[in-house]
C-alpha positions in Angstrom: 29.1 37.7 -18.4 27.3 38.6 -21.1 23.8 39.8 -19.3 20.6 37.9 -19.6 21.3 35.6 -22.2 23.7 32.5 -22.9 27.1 32.9 -25.1 26.2 32.2 -29.0 29.4 30.4 -30.1 29.0 29.3 -34.1 31.0 26.1 -34.5 31.9 25.2 -38.2 32.9 21.8 -39.7 33.5 21.0 -43.0 36.0 17.7 -43.8 36.1 14.1 -41.6 39.0 15.6 -39.2 36.7 18.5 -38.3 34.0 16.2 -37.0 36.0 13.9 -34.4 37.2 16.9 -32.8 33.6 19.2 -32.8 31.9 16.3 -31.2 33.4 16.5 -27.6 33.1 20.5 -28.2 29.5 20.1 -28.3 28.7 18.0 -26.2 30.6 20.1 -23.3 28.7 23.3 -24.4 25.4 21.7 -24.5 26.0 20.3 -21.4 26.9 23.8 -19.6 23.9 25.9 -19.3 25.7 29.1 -20.4 25.9 28.2 -24.0 23.9 28.4 -27.4 25.9 26.4 -30.0 24.9 27.1 -33.1 26.4 24.3 -35.9 27.5 25.0 -39.3 28.2 22.6 -42.0 29.9 24.3 -44.6 29.7 20.6 -47.0 33.6 20.7 -47.5 32.9 17.0 -47.7 29.7 16.0 -49.1 30.5 11.9 -49.4 28.0 10.2 -47.3 30.4 7.8 -45.9 32.8 10.9 -45.2 29.9 13.2 -43.6 26.7 11.7 -42.8 27.9 8.2 -41.2 30.1 10.6 -38.9 27.6 12.8 -37.9 25.5 9.4 -36.7 28.4 7.9 -35.2 29.5 10.6 -33.2 26.3 11.9 -32.2 26.4 14.8 -33.5 23.2 17.0 -34.0 21.8 18.3 -37.4 23.4 21.4 -38.4 21.8 24.4 -38.4 23.2 26.3 -41.3 24.4 23.5 -43.8 26.6 25.9 -46.4 26.5 22.9 -49.5 29.8 24.8 -51.0 30.7 21.0 -52.2 34.2 20.6 -53.9 36.4 23.3 -56.5 39.8 24.5 -56.6 41.4 25.6 -53.1 40.9 29.4 -53.7 37.1 28.1 -55.2 36.6 26.5 -52.3 37.7 29.3 -49.6 35.5 31.7 -51.8 32.5 30.0 -51.6 32.4 29.3 -48.2 33.2 33.1 -47.4 30.7 34.2 -49.0 27.9 31.9 -47.7 29.0 32.2 -44.2 28.6 35.8 -44.6 25.4 35.5 -45.7 24.6 33.7 -42.8 26.8 36.6 -40.3 25.2 39.3 -41.5 21.8 38.0 -42.2 18.8 39.1 -40.0 17.9 36.2 -38.5 19.6 37.0 -35.5 22.4 34.1 -35.6 24.9 36.4 -35.2 27.5 35.1 -32.7 29.9 35.8 -29.7 32.3 33.6 -31.0 33.1 32.2 -34.1 35.2 28.7 -33.3 37.1 26.7 -36.3 38.9 23.5 -35.5 41.8 21.8 -37.9 43.5 23.2 -40.4 41.2 22.7 -43.6 39.6 25.5 -46.1 36.6 26.0 -43.9 38.8 26.5 -41.2 40.8 29.3 -43.1 37.7 30.5 -44.5 35.5 30.8 -41.5 38.4 32.8 -39.5 38.6 35.1 -42.1 35.3 35.9 -42.8 34.4 36.0 -38.7 37.2 38.5 -38.3 36.7 41.2 -40.7 32.7 41.4 -39.3 34.7 41.8 -35.8 33.7 38.6 -34.3 36.1 36.9 -32.0 37.7 33.7 -33.7 38.8 30.1 -31.2 41.3 27.9 -33.2 40.9 24.8 -31.6 44.1 22.3 -32.4 46.1 26.2 -32.6 50.3 26.5 -33.2 50.6 22.7 -35.4 53.4 23.3 -37.6 55.2 20.8 -40.6 57.1 24.3 -41.3 55.9 23.0 -45.2 54.3 25.5 -47.2 53.6 23.1 -49.8 51.1 22.0 -47.7 47.9 24.2 -48.2 47.1 22.3 -44.4 50.1 24.6 -43.2 48.8 27.8 -44.6 45.5 27.2 -43.6 47.0 26.8 -40.2 49.1 30.0 -39.9 46.8 32.2 -41.0 44.0 30.7 -39.0 46.5 31.6 -36.0 47.6 34.8 -37.1 44.0 36.3 -36.7 42.2 34.1 -33.8 41.8 35.6 -30.2 41.8 32.2 -28.7 44.4 29.7 -29.4 43.6 26.2 -28.0 47.3 24.0 -28.9 47.5 19.6 -28.2 50.9 19.7 -27.4 53.8 21.8 -26.1 55.3 22.2 -29.5 52.4 23.8 -30.6 52.4 27.0 -27.4 56.3 27.2 -28.5 55.6 27.9 -32.3 53.0 30.7 -31.5 55.4 32.3 -29.0 57.8 31.9 -31.5 55.5 33.8 -34.1 54.8 36.6 -31.9 51.3 35.5 -30.8 50.7 36.8 -26.9 50.8 34.4 -24.4 47.5 35.2 -22.7 45.8 34.0 -26.2 47.7 30.5 -25.7 45.9 28.0 -23.8 47.6 24.3 -23.6 44.5 22.2 -22.9 45.0 19.0 -25.1 43.5 16.7 -27.7 39.8 17.6 -28.5 40.1 14.1 -31.4 40.9 12.1 -28.1 38.1 12.8 -26.6 36.3 11.6 -29.4 38.2 8.1 -29.1 38.4 8.1 -25.5 34.2 8.7 -25.3 33.4 6.3 -28.0 35.0 3.2 -26.9 32.0 1.4 -26.2 30.9 1.5 -29.8 33.8 1.3 -31.7 34.8 -1.8 -29.6 30.8 -2.8 -31.0 31.7 -2.7 -34.9 31.5 -5.5 -36.5 34.0 -3.9 -39.2 36.1 -7.0 -38.6 33.6 -10.1 -39.4 32.3 -8.2 -42.4 35.9 -8.0 -44.0 36.8 -11.1 -42.5 39.7 -10.1 -40.4 41.4 -11.2 -37.5 43.3 -9.0 -34.8 46.7 -8.3 -35.2 46.8 -9.9 -38.7 46.4 -7.3 -40.7 47.9 -3.6 -41.3 46.2 -0.2 -42.4 47.0 1.8 -44.9 45.5 5.4 -45.8 45.9 7.7 -47.9 44.7 11.5 -49.4 47.1 14.1 -49.2 47.7 16.0 -52.5 51.7 16.1 -51.9 51.0 11.9 -52.0 48.2 11.4 -54.7 47.8 14.1 -56.4 51.1 13.7 -58.9 50.8 9.6 -60.5 54.3 9.2 -60.3 54.4 9.4 -57.1 51.5 7.9 -56.1 52.1 4.7 -57.9 55.5 4.6 -56.1 53.8 4.5 -53.3 51.3 2.0 -54.2 54.1 -0.3 -55.0 56.0 -0.1 -52.0 52.7 -0.8 -50.1 52.1 -3.8 -52.1 55.8 -5.1 -51.1 54.2 -4.4 -47.4 51.1 -6.5 -48.2 53.5 -9.4 -49.5 54.5 -9.6 -45.6 50.7 -8.6 -43.9 47.5 -8.0 -45.8 46.7 -4.4 -45.9 43.1 -3.2 -46.0 43.0 0.2 -47.7 39.6 2.5 -47.0 40.0 4.6 -50.2 39.7 8.6 -49.9 37.6 9.7 -52.5 40.4 12.0 -53.6 42.5 8.9 -53.6 39.8 7.2 -55.7 40.5 9.2 -58.6 43.5 8.9 -58.8 43.9 6.0 -58.8 42.0 5.4 -62.0 44.3 8.4 -63.3 47.1 6.2 -62.5 45.8 3.1 -63.7 46.8 1.5 -60.9 45.2 -2.2 -60.6 43.5 -2.8 -57.6 43.9 -6.7 -57.0 47.5 -6.9 -55.9 47.8 -8.1 -52.2 46.1 -4.3 -51.1 42.4 -4.6 -50.6 40.7 -1.6 -51.4 37.4 -0.5 -49.6 35.4 2.1 -49.8 35.4 4.7 -46.8 34.1 4.2 -43.6 32.0 5.7 -41.0 33.8 6.6 -37.7 33.3 3.7 -35.2 34.0 0.8 -38.3 37.2 2.9 -39.3 38.4 3.0 -35.6 37.9 -0.5 -34.9 40.0 -1.2 -37.9 42.8 0.8 -36.3 42.6 -0.3 -33.0 42.8 -4.0 -33.9 45.7 -3.2 -36.2 49.1 -5.0 -36.5 50.4 -1.8 -37.8 49.2 1.7 -39.6 50.5 3.3 -43.1 49.3 6.6 -43.5 50.0 10.0 -44.1 47.2 11.8 -41.8 47.7 13.9 -39.4 45.0 12.6 -37.0 46.0 8.8 -37.3 49.2 10.1 -36.1 47.1 10.9 -33.2 44.9 7.8 -32.9 47.3 5.6 -33.0 49.7 6.6 -30.5 47.2 6.7 -27.9 45.9 3.1 -29.1 49.3 2.4 -28.4 49.7 1.1 -32.3 52.3 1.2 -34.7 52.3 4.0 -37.0 54.4 5.1 -39.8 53.9 8.4 -41.9 54.2 8.3 -45.9 55.3 12.1 -45.3 58.7 13.7 -45.4 57.5 15.9 -42.1 55.0 15.6 -39.3 53.0 18.9 -37.7 52.6 16.4 -34.9 56.2 15.9 -33.3 54.4 15.1 -30.1 53.4 11.7 -32.1 57.4 11.0 -32.8 59.0 12.2 -29.6 56.4 9.9 -27.1 54.0 7.9 -29.3 54.3 5.3 -31.8 54.7 7.3 -35.0 57.8 7.0 -36.9 58.6 9.2 -40.4 59.5 7.6 -43.2 58.5 9.3 -45.9 58.3 7.2 -49.2 61.7 6.0 -48.5 61.4 1.6 -49.5 64.2 0.9 -47.6 63.1 2.6 -44.5 59.5 1.7 -44.4 60.1 -1.9 -44.8 63.1 -1.7 -42.4 59.9 -0.2 -39.6 57.7 -2.8 -41.0 60.1 -5.9 -40.8 60.9 -4.3 -36.6 57.1 -4.1 -36.2 56.3 -7.5 -37.7 59.6 -9.0 -35.5 59.6 -7.6 -32.3 56.3 -5.4 -32.2 58.4 -2.2 -33.4 58.1 1.3 -31.3 56.6 1.4 -27.9 55.2 4.5 -27.0 53.4 6.7 -24.3 50.5 8.7 -24.3 51.3 12.7 -24.3 50.1 15.3 -21.3 46.5 16.0 -21.1 45.4 13.3 -24.0 42.9 12.2 -21.6 39.5 13.0 -23.0 38.8 16.4 -21.0 40.2 18.9 -23.5 36.8 19.7 -24.8 36.2 20.4 -20.5 39.3 22.8 -20.5 38.5 25.1 -23.7 34.7 25.1 -22.8 36.2 26.9 -19.2 38.4 28.9 -20.8 35.5 30.3 -23.0 33.6 30.9 -20.6 35.7 32.4 -17.9 36.5 34.9 -20.5 33.0 36.0 -20.8 32.0 36.3 -17.3 34.3 39.3 -17.1 32.5 41.0 -20.0 
């Protein structure tokens, strides 16, 4: 192991999905006497409901470094993160880490991985190997490139291992450890159950559905977005829908001139505990989110994914997830099945047991013990 000092890990977060994945990793490393964690928040998500509230709900400590990059095009945002992070890594502050850890597939992920790798700092990618095989998705590009340059690739499902092996990643870099986002879900059940969001929104358990939309492929084209809202309004004729609106989506609602009074209740973004309480007690979920496909699988909530594909096939194979794209007939058929007989029944995938972060920390520790 590195002699006479702790292993310094710089953990990068920037967007909502990162926070749920980072929280159990921080806790696992802080519990060990062998790690020194430096938390960097890039500021990719700067809305308080999408950042500050999640930090509070998940007991994430205040970041050691806040880059504050804000919004911009993909190129602008990625470049801003790289420039700001490089300054922190080469400064004389003594924060240069032994390992940079990135999670997920957002712009912060690829930006931090590239910056660290060019400075010859090892990179660990948590949630590696997931593939939608759709390069129109910016997240897919981020995933593939991050995996190509990472030294540790921690996977959530066996299909991810297969993808990485097929792409030529050496076997000794790939570690099937499970799903750290599920660690957060399972470890925060008491806080989730204590949420008063149902009372606040006057909702009864299993008497409503949840919808989320934020991906560019669904919301950036006004015509396609309007069609999805129209289909959702048809669903809302059968069961009330509540829609916590992502900032990107909120802008597009205005651009499309969509009236927000046709059976769907539009609300502001929610913190982690409130949102998961909403999902946990829903009859069904309509979404284009990757993480929600996983959370609903563990919670046993029927999930209809409004995309042409999923990078998380295990949620379809053994979970509660069904991919329908924006096909109105498919969506309504699945909604009717859920409302009639409960819909698809699923099981919890292997290693989605709340212990993924501990496995990851143990692998890193064993590696550095040999140095």
